[in-house]
N, C-alpha and C positions, 0 to 999 in steps of 0.2 A: 154629108157630105163632108171628108174629109180632103183635104186640100193640100200639097203639099209644094212649097216654092221656093229652091234653091238660087243660091246668085253668086254664082263659079268669083265670077271679078265682075264690078265696074269700072267703067274708065266714063272719070267726068273730063272733060277739051275745061281746055282757061279756067278750073277752079284751084285753087289752093284752102287743102285743108291744113290747117294748123296743127301737129303733131301732139300727137293723146286723145284728135277727138276727132278719129276717126270710128273705135265704135259709140259714141254718142250721135252721129252720124246717121250708122248702122241699124241701130234701135229706132230712130223716129223712123228710118224708114219703113220696117221690120212692121213696129202699131200702125201707121198710118198703110200699106200695104193690106195690112189685114182687117184691118177699122172699110173698107172701101171696094175690098171683095165679098165681106160678109154682109155689105150694107146694097150693093150692086149687082154682084155675083161675078163671076167671067163669062167671053163671048161666047159662041155655040163650041166655035170650031176648037176651044180648048177645054171641056167640060170635061167630053173623054178620057180625057187625058194623051199627054203627048209629051216629047221633048224640042225644045225649044236652042235652038242650039247658036240663036243672034237674035237679042230684041233693045231695037229700037228707041229710044224711050221717044218726047214729045218733045221740042227746044225748048229753052230750060232761060228763065234770064233771073238772077239771085243776085248779084252783089254784092261781096261781102256781105254773107247773110249768116247768122247765128249757123252753127253745123245742125240745135234741132234741127228750124224751120229749111233748111237747103234738104236732109231729108227728107222729113215732111213730104216739098215740093218734089225731091226727086221722085218720091213714091208716088208722088198726083202721076207728071212721064209717062209714070209706065203705064202705072192701067189704063192711064188712054192707050195703050196699042195691049193691055190684058181685058180687060174690063169691058160691060158691056155701059154705054152711057148710059149716067146719070139725070 
């Protein structure tokens, strides 16, 4: 099965990502989300293919975290809304 996920815009409330650290955050998010989906799959309603115009992840509290760790945390937050419980 091939899965394509496109995140057009990621909005982080009350989080400051240092200039130039966005690509590292994005790479960490992509790698972690890929691993989570491979390990646990997607929720049944998403397996047939669907466009989701807006997705709210679970709340995430990671003050002053390195962008790579923040990306991993965001991936887990999003997977909570996309995937099957691990």
